[in-house]
Chimera marker file (.cmm) of the C-alpha trace (Angstrom):
<marker_set name="trace">
<marker id="1" x="132.369" y="-4.440" z="54.228" r="1" g="1" b="0" radius="0.5"/>
<marker id="2" x="136.064" y="-4.896" z="53.453" r="1" g="1" b="0" radius="0.5"/>
<marker id="3" x="137.717" y="-2.132" z="51.045" r="1" g="1" b="0" radius="0.5"/>
<marker id="4" x="141.202" y="-2.285" z="49.866" r="1" g="1" b="0" radius="0.5"/>
<marker id="5" x="142.796" y="0.806" z="51.057" r="1" g="1" b="0" radius="0.5"/>
<marker id="6" x="143.969" y="3.242" z="51.537" r="1" g="1" b="0" radius="0.5"/>
<marker id="7" x="140.617" y="4.999" z="51.540" r="1" g="1" b="0" radius="0.5"/>
<marker id="8" x="139.528" y="8.703" z="52.081" r="1" g="1" b="0" radius="0.5"/>
<marker id="9" x="135.646" y="8.718" z="53.181" r="1" g="1" b="0" radius="0.5"/>
<marker id="10" x="133.369" y="11.419" z="53.189" r="1" g="1" b="0" radius="0.5"/>
<marker id="11" x="130.383" y="11.054" z="55.556" r="1" g="1" b="0" radius="0.5"/>
<marker id="12" x="126.957" y="12.495" z="54.961" r="1" g="1" b="0" radius="0.5"/>
<marker id="13" x="127.531" y="15.601" z="57.366" r="1" g="1" b="0" radius="0.5"/>
<marker id="14" x="130.839" y="16.611" z="55.320" r="1" g="1" b="0" radius="0.5"/>
<marker id="15" x="133.330" y="14.905" z="57.710" r="1" g="1" b="0" radius="0.5"/>
<marker id="16" x="136.487" y="13.341" z="56.277" r="1" g="1" b="0" radius="0.5"/>
<marker id="17" x="137.840" y="9.927" z="57.502" r="1" g="1" b="0" radius="0.5"/>
<marker id="18" x="141.242" y="8.781" z="56.206" r="1" g="1" b="0" radius="0.5"/>
<marker id="19" x="142.693" y="5.398" z="56.649" r="1" g="1" b="0" radius="0.5"/>
<marker id="20" x="146.020" y="4.423" z="55.232" r="1" g="1" b="0" radius="0.5"/>
<marker id="21" x="145.733" y="0.694" z="56.092" r="1" g="1" b="0" radius="0.5"/>
<marker id="22" x="145.788" y="-2.018" z="53.034" r="1" g="1" b="0" radius="0.5"/>
<marker id="23" x="142.497" y="-3.127" z="54.165" r="1" g="1" b="0" radius="0.5"/>
<marker id="24" x="139.906" y="-1.272" z="55.748" r="1" g="1" b="0" radius="0.5"/>
<marker id="25" x="136.290" y="-2.514" z="57.343" r="1" g="1" b="0" radius="0.5"/>
<marker id="26" x="133.762" y="0.096" z="56.642" r="1" g="1" b="0" radius="0.5"/>
<marker id="27" x="130.314" y="-0.277" z="58.986" r="1" g="1" b="0" radius="0.5"/>
<marker id="28" x="127.107" y="-0.836" z="57.138" r="1" g="1" b="0" radius="0.5"/>
<marker id="29" x="125.024" y="-1.302" z="59.923" r="1" g="1" b="0" radius="0.5"/>
<marker id="30" x="125.537" y="1.859" z="61.939" r="1" g="1" b="0" radius="0.5"/>
<marker id="31" x="126.412" y="0.102" z="65.182" r="1" g="1" b="0" radius="0.5"/>
<marker id="32" x="129.902" y="1.477" z="65.225" r="1" g="1" b="0" radius="0.5"/>
<marker id="33" x="130.873" y="3.626" z="67.622" r="1" g="1" b="0" radius="0.5"/>
<marker id="34" x="133.842" y="4.689" z="65.240" r="1" g="1" b="0" radius="0.5"/>
<marker id="35" x="131.473" y="4.901" z="62.298" r="1" g="1" b="0" radius="0.5"/>
<marker id="36" x="132.065" y="4.852" z="59.447" r="1" g="1" b="0" radius="0.5"/>
<marker id="37" x="134.865" y="2.616" z="60.304" r="1" g="1" b="0" radius="0.5"/>
<marker id="38" x="133.666" y="-0.841" z="61.780" r="1" g="1" b="0" radius="0.5"/>
<marker id="39" x="134.379" y="-1.696" z="65.361" r="1" g="1" b="0" radius="0.5"/>
<marker id="40" x="132.785" y="-5.144" z="65.071" r="1" g="1" b="0" radius="0.5"/>
<marker id="41" x="129.644" y="-3.997" z="67.139" r="1" g="1" b="0" radius="0.5"/>
<marker id="42" x="127.592" y="-5.734" z="64.775" r="1" g="1" b="0" radius="0.5"/>
<marker id="43" x="128.689" y="-9.038" z="66.622" r="1" g="1" b="0" radius="0.5"/>
<marker id="44" x="127.358" y="-8.217" z="69.800" r="1" g="1" b="0" radius="0.5"/>
<marker id="45" x="124.146" y="-10.012" z="70.610" r="1" g="1" b="0" radius="0.5"/>
<marker id="46" x="121.729" y="-8.884" z="73.182" r="1" g="1" b="0" radius="0.5"/>
<marker id="47" x="120.643" y="-11.607" z="75.638" r="1" g="1" b="0" radius="0.5"/>
<marker id="48" x="117.553" y="-11.972" z="76.899" r="1" g="1" b="0" radius="0.5"/>
<marker id="49" x="116.908" y="-12.091" z="80.839" r="1" g="1" b="0" radius="0.5"/>
<marker id="50" x="113.911" y="-14.277" z="80.513" r="1" g="1" b="0" radius="0.5"/>
<marker id="51" x="114.605" y="-17.831" z="81.359" r="1" g="1" b="0" radius="0.5"/>
<marker id="52" x="113.131" y="-20.092" z="78.735" r="1" g="1" b="0" radius="0.5"/>
<link id1="1" id2="2" r="1" g="1" b="0" radius="0.2"/>
<link id1="2" id2="3" r="1" g="1" b="0" radius="0.2"/>
<link id1="3" id2="4" r="1" g="1" b="0" radius="0.2"/>
<link id1="4" id2="5" r="1" g="1" b="0" radius="0.2"/>
<link id1="5" id2="6" r="1" g="1" b="0" radius="0.2"/>
<link id1="6" id2="7" r="1" g="1" b="0" radius="0.2"/>
<link id1="7" id2="8" r="1" g="1" b="0" radius="0.2"/>
<link id1="8" id2="9" r="1" g="1" b="0" radius="0.2"/>
<link id1="9" id2="10" r="1" g="1" b="0" radius="0.2"/>
<link id1="10" id2="11" r="1" g="1" b="0" radius="0.2"/>
<link id1="11" id2="12" r="1" g="1" b="0" radius="0.2"/>
<link id1="12" id2="13" r="1" g="1" b="0" radius="0.2"/>
<link id1="13" id2="14" r="1" g="1" b="0" radius="0.2"/>
<link id1="14" id2="15" r="1" g="1" b="0" radius="0.2"/>
<link id1="15" id2="16" r="1" g="1" b="0" radius="0.2"/>
<link id1="16" id2="17" r="1" g="1" b="0" radius="0.2"/>
<link id1="17" id2="18" r="1" g="1" b="0" radius="0.2"/>
<link id1="18" id2="19" r="1" g="1" b="0" radius="0.2"/>
<link id1="19" id2="20" r="1" g="1" b="0" radius="0.2"/>
<link id1="20" id2="21" r="1" g="1" b="0" radius="0.2"/>
<link id1="21" id2="22" r="1" g="1" b="0" radius="0.2"/>
<link id1="22" id2="23" r="1" g="1" b="0" radius="0.2"/>
<link id1="23" id2="24" r="1" g="1" b="0" radius="0.2"/>
<link id1="24" id2="25" r="1" g="1" b="0" radius="0.2"/>
<link id1="25" id2="26" r="1" g="1" b="0" radius="0.2"/>
<link id1="26" id2="27" r="1" g="1" b="0" radius="0.2"/>
<link id1="27" id2="28" r="1" g="1" b="0" radius="0.2"/>
<link id1="28" id2="29" r="1" g="1" b="0" radius="0.2"/>
<link id1="29" id2="30" r="1" g="1" b="0" radius="0.2"/>
<link id1="30" id2="31" r="1" g="1" b="0" radius="0.2"/>
<link id1="31" id2="32" r="1" g="1" b="0" radius="0.2"/>
<link id1="32" id2="33" r="1" g="1" b="0" radius="0.2"/>
<link id1="33" id2="34" r="1" g="1" b="0" radius="0.2"/>
<link id1="34" id2="35" r="1" g="1" b="0" radius="0.2"/>
<link id1="35" id2="36" r="1" g="1" b="0" radius="0.2"/>
<link id1="36" id2="37" r="1" g="1" b="0" radius="0.2"/>
<link id1="37" id2="38" r="1" g="1" b="0" radius="0.2"/>
<link id1="38" id2="39" r="1" g="1" b="0" radius="0.2"/>
<link id1="39" id2="40" r="1" g="1" b="0" radius="0.2"/>
<link id1="40" id2="41" r="1" g="1" b="0" radius="0.2"/>
<link id1="41" id2="42" r="1" g="1" b="0" radius="0.2"/>
<link id1="42" id2="43" r="1" g="1" b="0" radius="0.2"/>
<link id1="43" id2="44" r="1" g="1" b="0" radius="0.2"/>
<link id1="44" id2="45" r="1" g="1" b="0" radius="0.2"/>
<link id1="45" id2="46" r="1" g="1" b="0" radius="0.2"/>
<link id1="46" id2="47" r="1" g="1" b="0" radius="0.2"/>
<link id1="47" id2="48" r="1" g="1" b="0" radius="0.2"/>
<link id1="48" id2="49" r="1" g="1" b="0" radius="0.2"/>
<link id1="49" id2="50" r="1" g="1" b="0" radius="0.2"/>
<link id1="50" id2="51" r="1" g="1" b="0" radius="0.2"/>
<link id1="51" id2="52" r="1" g="1" b="0" radius="0.2"/>
</marker_set>
């Protein structure tokens, strides 16, 4: 989800995340290692090792 910045986010456990960028990508899939900010982890696909 793209949000116009700057942003100041508070996570469920009370941590505060600030970004002064003009546009901020917020993670909605919870795959990001940089949660709550998006690191594009949602783009990675798991490939099957089974030959079809």
